[in-house]
C-alpha positions as CSV (number, residue, x, y, z in Angstrom):
1,M,-33.2,37.7,127.9
2,T,-34.5,40.9,129.5
3,A,-32.6,43.0,132.0
4,R,-35.3,42.0,134.5
5,H,-34.7,38.3,133.9
6,V,-30.9,38.9,134.4
7,A,-31.4,40.8,137.6
8,G,-33.7,38.3,139.1
9,A,-31.5,35.4,138.2
10,V,-28.4,37.1,139.6
11,Y,-30.3,37.9,142.8
12,R,-31.5,34.4,143.3
13,A,-28.0,32.9,142.7
14,L,-26.4,35.3,145.2
15,T,-28.9,34.8,147.9
16,N,-29.6,31.1,147.5
17,R,-29.8,29.1,150.7
18,K,-26.8,26.8,150.6
19,D,-27.7,23.2,151.1
20,G,-24.5,21.0,151.1
21,P,-20.9,21.5,150.0
22,S,-20.3,23.6,146.9
23,L,-18.0,23.1,143.9
24,Y,-15.5,25.3,145.7
25,D,-15.7,23.4,149.0
26,L,-14.9,20.3,146.9
27,C,-12.2,21.5,144.6
28,D,-10.4,24.5,146.3
29,P,-8.4,22.3,148.8
30,L,-7.1,20.2,145.9
31,L,-6.6,22.7,143.0
32,V,-6.2,26.3,144.1
33,R,-2.7,26.3,145.6
34,H,-1.5,22.8,144.8
35,H,1.9,22.3,143.1
36,G,3.0,19.0,141.4
37,G,1.1,16.4,139.5
38,D,-0.6,17.5,136.3
39,A,-0.4,21.3,136.5
40,H,-3.0,21.8,133.8
41,L,-5.9,20.5,135.9
42,A,-5.3,23.1,138.5
43,K,-4.7,25.9,135.9
44,F,-8.0,24.9,134.2
45,Y,-9.9,25.0,137.4
46,R,-8.6,28.4,138.4
47,T,-9.2,29.9,134.9
48,A,-12.6,28.4,133.9
49,L,-14.4,27.7,137.1
50,A,-12.8,29.5,140.1
51,N,-12.6,32.9,138.4
52,P,-14.1,36.0,140.1
53,V,-17.1,36.1,137.8
54,L,-18.4,32.6,138.3
55,R,-17.4,32.1,141.9
56,P,-20.0,34.5,143.4
57,L,-22.7,32.8,141.4
58,L,-21.9,29.3,142.5
59,R,-20.5,29.7,146.0
60,R,-23.9,29.0,147.5
61,A,-24.8,26.2,145.0
62,G,-24.5,23.2,147.2
63,L,-25.4,19.5,146.7
64,P,-27.1,17.9,149.8
65,E,-25.8,14.4,148.9
66,L,-22.3,15.6,149.3
67,S,-22.9,16.2,153.0
68,D,-22.4,12.5,153.2
69,E,-18.7,12.3,154.0
70,A,-18.1,9.1,152.0
71,R,-19.5,10.6,148.8
72,F,-17.6,13.8,149.3
73,R,-14.4,11.9,149.8
74,E,-15.0,9.7,146.8
75,L,-15.2,12.7,144.6
76,Q,-12.1,14.3,146.1
77,D,-10.2,11.1,145.7
78,A,-11.2,10.9,142.0
79,L,-10.0,14.5,141.5
80,Q,-6.7,13.7,143.3
81,H,-6.1,10.7,141.0
82,A,-6.8,12.9,137.9
83,R,-4.3,15.4,139.3
84,D,-1.5,13.2,140.5
85,D,-1.5,9.8,138.6
86,D,0.9,9.5,135.7
87,F,-1.6,7.2,133.9
88,P,-5.0,7.9,135.4
89,D,-7.8,5.3,135.4
90,W,-10.4,7.7,133.7
91,T,-13.3,5.3,134.0
92,A,-12.8,5.0,137.8
93,I,-12.3,8.8,138.0
94,G,-15.4,9.5,136.1
95,Q,-17.8,7.2,137.9
96,P,-18.7,9.4,140.8
97,V,-19.2,12.4,138.5
98,A,-21.3,10.4,136.1
99,R,-23.6,9.4,138.9
100,L,-24.1,13.1,139.8
101,L,-24.7,14.0,136.2
102,D,-27.6,11.6,136.0
103,T,-29.4,13.6,138.7
104,V,-29.5,16.6,136.2
105,T,-32.6,17.0,134.1
106,L,-32.2,19.1,130.9
107,H,-34.3,19.1,127.7
108,H,-34.1,20.4,124.2
109,P,-36.1,23.4,123.2
110,R,-39.8,22.9,123.0
111,P,-41.2,25.8,120.9
112,R,-44.9,26.7,121.2
113,P,-47.2,26.0,118.3
114,A,-46.9,28.6,115.6
115,A,-49.5,31.4,115.3
116,P,-51.1,32.1,111.9
117,S,-48.5,33.9,109.9
118,G,-50.7,35.9,107.5
119,P,-50.0,36.5,103.8
120,A,-46.5,36.1,102.3
121,P,-44.3,39.2,102.1
122,G,-43.7,40.8,98.7
123,L,-40.6,40.4,96.7
124,A,-39.6,44.0,97.5
125,D,-39.3,43.2,101.2
126,I,-37.4,40.0,100.5
127,E,-35.0,41.8,98.2
128,R,-34.4,44.5,100.8
129,V,-33.3,42.0,103.4
130,I,-31.1,40.2,100.9
131,R,-29.3,43.4,100.1
132,T,-29.0,44.3,103.8
133,C,-27.5,40.9,104.7
134,G,-25.1,40.9,101.7
135,A,-23.9,44.4,102.6
136,H,-23.4,43.3,106.2
137,L,-21.1,40.5,105.1
138,L,-19.1,42.7,102.7
139,Q,-18.8,45.5,105.3
140,S,-17.6,43.0,107.9
141,F,-14.9,41.7,105.5
142,E,-13.8,45.2,104.7
143,K,-13.6,46.2,108.4
144,N,-11.9,43.0,109.7
145,G,-10.0,41.6,106.7
146,F,-12.1,38.5,107.2
147,I,-15.7,37.6,108.2
148,P,-15.6,36.6,111.9
149,T,-17.4,33.9,113.7
150,Y,-17.8,33.6,117.5
151,A,-17.7,30.9,120.1
152,A,-19.4,31.0,123.5
153,F,-19.4,28.6,126.4
154,N,-22.8,27.4,127.8
155,L,-21.8,25.8,131.1
156,I,-25.1,24.1,131.5
157,G,-23.9,21.5,129.0
158,D,-25.7,19.6,126.3
159,P,-29.0,17.9,127.2
160,D,-27.8,14.7,125.4
161,L,-24.7,14.3,127.5
162,H,-25.6,12.1,130.4
163,G,-23.4,10.0,132.7
164,R,-22.7,7.2,130.2
165,D,-21.9,9.7,127.5
166,F,-19.6,11.6,129.8
167,L,-17.7,8.4,130.5
168,A,-17.5,7.6,126.8
169,A,-16.0,11.0,126.2
170,L,-13.6,10.9,129.1
171,T,-12.2,7.5,128.0
172,G,-12.4,8.2,124.2
173,L,-10.7,11.6,124.1
174,D,-7.0,11.5,123.6
175,A,-5.3,14.6,125.0
176,R,-5.0,14.8,128.8
177,G,-5.8,18.5,128.8
178,Y,-9.1,17.8,127.0
179,K,-9.9,15.0,129.5
180,N,-9.2,17.4,132.3
181,S,-11.5,20.1,130.9
182,T,-14.3,17.5,130.2
183,L,-14.0,16.2,133.8
184,L,-14.2,19.6,135.5
185,F,-16.8,21.2,133.2
186,N,-19.1,18.2,133.7
187,L,-18.6,18.3,137.4
188,A,-19.5,22.0,137.4
189,R,-22.6,21.3,135.3
190,V,-24.2,19.5,138.2
191,F,-23.8,22.5,140.6
192,I,-25.1,24.9,138.0
193,A,-28.1,22.9,136.8
194,R,-29.3,22.3,140.3
195,S,-29.0,25.9,141.5
196,P,-30.6,29.2,140.7
197,A,-27.5,30.0,138.6
198,R,-29.2,27.8,136.0
199,D,-31.6,30.5,135.0
200,L,-28.8,33.0,134.3
201,I,-26.5,30.6,132.4
202,N,-29.3,28.9,130.4
203,P,-32.3,31.2,130.1
204,P,-35.2,30.2,127.8
205,W,-35.5,31.3,124.2
206,S,-37.8,31.2,121.2
207,G,-37.4,28.6,118.5
208,I,-34.8,25.9,118.2
209,A,-31.4,27.4,117.5
210,E,-29.9,28.9,120.7
211,P,-29.3,32.6,120.7
212,M,-25.7,33.5,121.6
213,W,-26.4,36.0,124.5
214,E,-23.5,34.8,126.7
215,P,-21.5,37.9,127.8
216,V,-18.2,36.4,126.6
217,Q,-17.9,35.5,122.9
218,I,-14.6,34.5,121.4
219,R,-14.0,35.9,117.9
220,H,-12.0,33.7,115.5
221,R,-11.4,32.6,111.9
222,S,-11.4,29.1,110.4
223,A,-11.2,27.7,106.9
224,Y,-14.6,26.1,107.6
225,Y,-16.2,29.5,108.1
226,D,-14.4,31.0,105.1
227,A,-15.7,28.3,102.9
228,F,-19.3,28.9,104.1
229,F,-19.1,32.6,103.7
230,T,-17.7,32.1,100.2
231,E,-20.9,30.2,99.3
232,A,-23.0,32.9,100.9
233,L,-21.4,35.7,98.8
234,L,-21.8,33.6,95.7
235,S,-25.4,33.3,96.5
236,F,-25.7,37.0,96.9
237,A,-24.0,37.6,93.5
238,E,-26.3,35.1,91.8
239,T,-29.4,37.1,92.8
240,G,-28.5,39.9,90.5
241,L,-29.2,42.4,93.2
242,V,-25.6,43.5,93.7
243,T,-24.0,46.7,92.5
244,P,-20.9,46.8,90.4
245,A,-18.9,47.8,93.4
246,E,-20.4,44.9,95.4
247,T,-19.6,42.5,92.6
248,A,-15.9,43.5,92.7
249,A,-15.9,43.2,96.5
250,I,-17.4,39.7,96.4
251,R,-14.8,38.6,93.9
252,R,-12.0,40.0,96.1
253,A,-13.3,38.6,99.3
254,N,-13.9,35.1,97.8
255,T,-10.4,35.0,96.3
256,E,-8.9,35.8,99.7
257,M,-11.1,33.4,101.6
258,V,-10.4,30.5,99.2
259,D,-6.7,31.3,99.5
260,F,-7.0,31.1,103.2
261,C,-8.6,27.7,102.9
262,L,-6.3,26.1,100.4
263,K,-3.0,27.8,101.2
264,T,-3.0,29.2,104.7
265,S,-4.9,26.3,106.3
266,R,-3.3,23.6,104.1
267,E,-1.6,20.7,106.0
268,E,-0.1,17.5,104.9
269,V,-1.1,14.2,106.6
270,F,-0.5,10.5,105.9
271,S,-3.1,8.5,104.0
272,R,-3.8,5.0,105.2
273,D,-1.4,3.7,102.5
274,G,1.5,5.8,103.8
275,S,1.4,8.5,101.1
276,R,1.1,12.2,101.9
277,V,-2.2,14.0,101.2
278,S,-3.0,17.7,101.5
279,V,-6.0,18.4,103.7
280,I,-7.4,21.5,105.5
281,T,-6.8,22.1,109.2
282,A,-9.7,23.1,111.5
283,L,-7.7,26.0,113.0
284,A,-4.5,27.3,111.4
285,P,-1.5,28.2,113.6
286,N,-1.4,31.6,115.2
287,P,-1.8,34.4,114.2
288,H,-4.2,33.2,111.5
289,P,-7.2,32.4,113.8
290,R,-7.2,36.1,114.7
291,F,-7.8,35.5,118.4
292,S,-7.2,38.4,120.7
293,R,-4.1,38.1,122.8
294,F,-6.2,37.6,125.9
295,F,-8.3,34.7,124.4
296,A,-5.2,33.1,122.8
297,Q,-3.8,32.7,126.3
298,I,-7.2,31.6,127.7
299,K,-7.4,28.9,124.9
300,Q,-4.0,27.6,125.8
301,D,-4.8,27.6,129.6
302,L,-8.0,25.7,128.9
303,G,-6.2,22.9,127.2
304,F,-7.2,23.6,123.6
305,G,-3.7,24.0,122.3
306,I,-3.6,21.3,119.6
307,Y,-5.9,21.4,116.6
308,V,-5.8,18.8,113.9
309,P,-7.4,18.7,110.4
310,D,-10.9,17.4,109.9
311,C,-12.8,15.8,107.1
312,D,-15.6,18.5,107.2
313,T,-13.3,21.5,106.8
314,T,-11.5,19.8,104.0
315,A,-14.7,18.9,102.2
316,C,-16.2,22.4,102.5
317,S,-13.0,24.1,101.5
318,F,-12.7,22.0,98.4
319,S,-16.3,22.6,97.6
320,A,-16.1,26.4,97.9
321,A,-12.9,26.5,95.8
322,T,-14.6,24.4,93.2
323,Q,-17.6,26.7,93.1
324,V,-15.4,29.8,92.5
325,G,-13.5,28.1,89.7
326,S,-10.2,27.7,91.5
327,T,-7.4,26.0,89.5
328,N,-5.3,25.2,92.6
329,P,-3.8,21.7,92.0
330,I,-4.8,20.6,95.4
331,L,-8.3,20.1,94.0
332,D,-7.1,17.4,91.7
333,Q,-6.6,15.1,94.7
334,P,-9.5,12.5,94.7
335,L,-10.4,13.0,98.3
336,L,-12.6,9.9,98.2
337,D,-9.4,7.8,98.2
338,F,-8.3,9.4,101.4
339,Y,-11.8,9.4,103.0
340,A,-12.1,5.7,102.4
341,G,-9.4,5.2,105.1
342,Y,-11.7,7.0,107.5
343,Q,-14.9,5.2,106.6
344,V,-16.4,2.9,109.2
345,G,-17.2,-0.7,108.3
346,R,-19.8,-2.8,110.0
347,G,-18.3,-4.2,113.3
348,A,-15.3,-1.9,113.1
349,N,-16.7,1.0,115.0
350,E,-14.5,0.7,118.0
351,R,-11.3,1.2,116.0
352,L,-12.4,4.5,114.4
353,V,-15.2,5.9,116.6
354,T,-13.7,6.4,120.1
355,V,-16.3,8.9,121.3
356,P,-19.6,7.3,120.4
357,L,-21.9,10.0,121.8
358,N,-24.5,9.2,119.1
359,D,-24.3,5.4,119.2
360,N,-28.1,5.3,118.7
361,I,-27.3,5.3,114.9
362,D,-25.7,2.8,112.6
363,Y,-22.3,4.1,111.7
364,D,-21.7,1.7,108.8
365,G,-20.5,3.6,105.7
366,G,-20.0,6.9,107.5
367,I,-16.8,9.0,107.5
368,V,-15.4,10.0,110.9
369,T,-14.5,13.6,111.8
370,W,-10.9,14.0,112.8
371,I,-7.7,13.4,110.8
372,D,-4.5,12.4,112.5
373,N,-1.7,15.0,111.8
374,L,1.8,14.0,110.8
375,A,2.7,13.6,114.5
376,G,-0.2,11.1,115.0
377,D,-2.1,13.5,117.3
378,R,-5.8,13.0,117.7
379,P,-6.7,15.1,120.8
380,Y,-10.4,14.7,120.4
381,G,-10.4,10.9,119.8
382,N,-12.8,10.5,116.9
383,D,-16.6,10.7,116.4
384,L,-19.0,10.5,113.5
385,D,-21.4,13.2,112.5
386,P,-24.1,12.8,109.9
387,T,-24.0,16.4,108.6
388,L,-20.3,16.1,107.9
389,N,-21.1,13.1,105.7
390,L,-23.5,15.3,103.7
391,D,-20.6,17.7,103.0
392,V,-18.4,14.8,101.8
393,L,-21.2,13.7,99.4
394,E,-21.7,17.3,98.2
395,V,-18.0,17.9,97.3
396,S,-17.9,14.5,95.6
397,F,-20.9,15.3,93.4
398,R,-19.3,18.7,92.5
399,N,-16.1,16.9,91.5
400,C,-17.6,13.7,90.1
401,T,-16.0,14.1,86.7
402,R,-12.6,15.5,87.9
403,W,-12.2,12.7,90.4
404,R,-13.5,10.0,87.9
405,V,-15.9,8.7,90.5
406,L,-18.0,6.7,88.1
407,E,-15.0,5.2,86.4
408,T,-13.3,4.1,89.7
409,P,-15.1,1.3,91.4
410,Q,-13.6,2.0,94.8
411,R,-14.6,5.7,94.8
412,L,-18.1,4.8,93.6
413,Q,-18.4,2.3,96.4
414,T,-17.3,4.9,99.0
415,V,-19.9,7.3,97.8
416,Q,-22.7,4.7,97.7
417,R,-21.8,3.5,101.2
418,I,-22.2,7.1,102.5
419,I,-25.5,7.4,100.7
420,G,-26.6,4.1,102.4
421,F,-25.6,5.5,105.8
422,Q,-27.7,8.6,105.2
423,R,-30.7,6.6,104.0
424,R,-30.7,4.4,107.0
425,L,-30.5,7.5,109.2
426,V,-33.4,9.2,107.5
427,E,-35.6,6.2,107.0
428,S,-35.3,5.3,110.7
429,G,-36.3,8.8,111.7
430,A,-33.1,9.2,113.7
431,F,-32.1,12.2,111.6
432,S,-34.6,14.3,113.6
433,D,-33.2,13.2,117.0
434,P,-30.7,15.7,118.4
435,R,-28.8,12.8,120.0
436,S,-27.9,11.5,116.5
437,H,-25.8,14.6,115.8
438,I,-22.5,15.6,117.2
439,Y,-22.0,19.1,116.0
440,Y,-25.3,20.3,114.5
441,L,-29.0,20.6,115.0
442,P,-31.4,18.2,113.2
443,E,-32.8,21.3,111.5
444,L,-29.4,22.3,110.2
445,Y,-28.9,18.7,108.9
446,C,-32.1,19.3,106.9
447,A,-30.7,22.4,105.3
448,Y,-27.4,20.7,104.5
449,F,-29.3,17.8,103.1
450,G,-31.0,20.3,100.7
451,R,-27.6,21.7,99.7
452,C,-26.3,18.1,99.1
453,Y,-29.5,17.2,97.2
454,A,-29.1,20.3,94.9
455,A,-25.5,19.2,94.0
456,F,-26.8,15.7,93.2
457,A,-29.7,17.0,91.2
458,A,-27.3,19.1,89.0
459,L,-25.5,15.9,87.8
460,P,-26.5,14.3,84.5
461,S,-29.2,11.7,84.8
462,V,-26.7,8.9,83.9
463,A,-24.5,9.9,86.7
464,R,-27.4,10.1,89.2
465,Q,-28.5,6.6,88.2
466,A,-25.0,5.2,88.7
467,L,-24.5,6.9,92.0
468,D,-27.9,6.2,93.4
469,P,-29.6,3.3,91.6
470,D,-32.1,2.7,94.4
471,D,-33.3,6.4,94.4
472,S,-32.2,6.9,98.0
473,F,-32.2,10.6,97.5
474,G,-35.8,10.6,96.4
475,C,-36.8,8.6,99.5
476,M,-34.8,10.9,101.8
477,R,-36.2,14.1,100.2
478,G,-39.8,13.3,101.1
479,R,-39.0,12.5,104.7
480,V,-36.8,15.6,105.2
481,L,-39.4,17.8,103.6
482,A,-42.1,16.4,105.8
483,Y,-40.1,17.1,109.0
484,V,-39.4,20.7,108.0
485,Q,-43.0,21.4,107.0
486,D,-44.8,19.4,109.7
487,T,-42.5,19.8,112.7
488,L,-40.1,22.7,112.4
489,M,-42.5,25.1,110.7
490,S,-45.6,24.1,112.8
491,A,-43.9,25.6,115.8
492,E,-42.6,29.1,116.8
493,M,-39.3,29.8,115.0
494,N,-36.6,32.4,115.3
495,A,-34.9,34.0,112.3
496,F,-32.2,31.3,112.1
497,D,-34.7,28.4,112.2
498,A,-36.6,30.1,109.5
499,A,-33.5,30.5,107.3
500,L,-32.8,26.8,107.7
501,A,-36.4,26.0,106.7
502,L,-36.1,28.1,103.6
503,I,-32.8,26.6,102.5
504,T,-34.3,23.1,102.9
505,L,-37.6,24.0,101.1
506,G,-35.8,25.9,98.3
507,H,-33.2,23.3,97.5
508,L,-35.8,20.4,97.6
509,G,-38.2,22.1,95.3
510,A,-41.1,22.6,97.8
511,D,-44.2,24.5,96.8
512,T,-43.7,28.2,97.3
513,A,-46.9,28.4,99.3
514,T,-45.0,26.5,102.1
515,F,-42.4,29.3,102.4
516,T,-44.8,31.8,104.0
517,P,-44.3,31.2,107.7
518,A,-40.5,31.2,107.4
519,L,-40.5,34.3,105.1
520,N,-42.7,36.2,107.6
521,C,-40.6,35.2,110.5
522,I,-37.4,36.5,108.8
523,I,-39.0,39.8,107.6
524,G,-40.6,40.4,111.0
525,H,-37.3,39.9,112.8
526,A,-35.1,42.1,110.5
527,G,-33.3,44.7,112.6
528,E,-33.3,42.6,115.7
529,G,-29.5,42.6,115.8
530,G,-29.2,46.2,116.5
531,R,-25.7,47.7,115.9
532,R,-24.1,44.3,115.3
533,G,-26.1,43.4,112.2
534,P,-29.5,42.8,110.8
535,F,-30.1,39.7,113.0
536,K,-28.9,38.3,116.3
537,A,-26.3,35.6,116.6
538,Y,-27.6,32.1,116.8
539,E,-26.3,28.6,117.2
540,W,-24.8,27.4,113.9
541,N,-22.8,24.5,115.2
542,K,-21.6,23.3,118.6
543,M,-19.4,20.9,120.5
544,K,-20.8,18.7,123.2
545,T,-17.5,18.2,124.9
546,P,-15.9,19.4,127.1
547,T,-19.1,21.4,127.6
548,R,-21.6,22.9,125.3
549,I,-19.7,25.4,123.1
550,V,-21.9,27.2,120.6
551,V,-20.5,28.7,117.5
552,G,-22.2,31.4,115.4
553,G,-22.4,35.1,115.0
554,P,-24.4,38.0,113.5
555,E,-22.6,37.5,110.2
556,V,-23.4,33.8,110.2
557,T,-27.1,34.6,110.6
558,S,-26.9,37.1,107.8
559,A,-25.4,34.5,105.6
560,F,-28.0,31.9,106.3
561,V,-30.8,34.3,105.9
562,L,-29.4,35.6,102.6
563,M,-29.1,32.1,101.2
564,G,-32.6,31.1,102.3
565,L,-34.2,34.2,100.9
566,A,-32.2,34.0,97.7
567,L,-33.6,30.4,97.1
568,A,-37.1,31.5,98.0
569,R,-36.9,34.5,95.7
570,K,-35.7,32.4,92.8
571,A,-38.6,30.0,93.2
572,M,-41.2,32.7,93.7
573,R,-40.1,34.5,90.5
């Protein structure tokens, strides 16, 4: 996004001809000075939407249909019920907002066809970028005491979240504060998307993964991120390109990050049989997430005060700890026994999946995301993400012997049902549809499938045959490879896209000749990050509710690039 683009977008937003009531005409009378009712709704509005930065950009963004007094009053009545009712009827409250949302047209990125990429770079160039990315991660850990990740709000929302999806979220989410934020963010989306402010808040970009160029990025730490960075540093060490000092720094950083996962972020919850199980929380209590004081208060004001454990953070933390050879007794817990209680059975989706934003896929056999804490809190309701289920499979393969998976029929069945869920997803082609994914891009699903496939392929043949007698992984491998080679790499990529392509190709044993476009993209973009790192920050994962929240960072891009190049280098040598 150039300075000229920014200036033009700001000018058009500030001078737009107002055509109908604005968001502030609608909400100010109800939420600016009101006392009583649910105080959070008004606080959220003042903090997130009526702040002095956003207000000038949206004050002239009007909707002509709201000039109809009946429609204007219907929306105000809905907001008043959300504010004042002890037990709001969220379906009724959401209906007028859902109808407005369906007037918004958004689409996923549509990259241009790729230009010829030329010959592949030499190993010297690849190794130079590997060293640069590895040094970036270690320097960041040394400077901060951890490797940070960032979150940024994109108020335009997610292209897959239409009126019906908004209603599903509004009724399926549990915490009232989270319902409030979902209601107001999605109302604001309409005014943004149908005004010139759209070009400032959601400018175009190259490739698939969204660059994080929003001016406000919230730095934080989570066990999920620490587990990922642990794997990236292990990948760096395995290249043999590290110095003795870097080897010691990697060992020190990984020890501290695994301790953060298994000790600092550890939490006890009830299993379905009433016993207590240790899992890993998505966001440890303060001060461990390392928010600034300003953002810690903002997070609380926006209604994101309660975090609960999740199946993905738990799986990735156990996997990273297993890879570094941790002897923590927590790893002896056969997670599959616990996960079985969160596995969806055919016809039982309503009980477990309360926020079915991706109900275009068959959930049978999949594991849901969120784990009830000891108090029974489930602020986000529950959803089911395919990439999360790859992480559950991957950690189960790494601990196949320790957890006696093959010797325990129930555990073996749990794994096979997840494999069946993945096979149906891939065979149907739904894995390549962004709507099928809650927290990730289809392209990242492909990279994580490669990671899962590599853990499966490392098992003895007898174990592979017992786990996958129908060769589902062989079938899925071909389809995922075809998508990456024929769709992702046939179009223009950014550095993050290219890293995902390399991770997929490397883990799935593709011909090294297919690496060339991704390698050239990465080498050609090295240095684009300026002072913050070798590469820019891109979308790693996201949330679709309460609005589109993108998570990533320069360190995240360095880690993905490092892992992709390390796999490519190993195959090319």
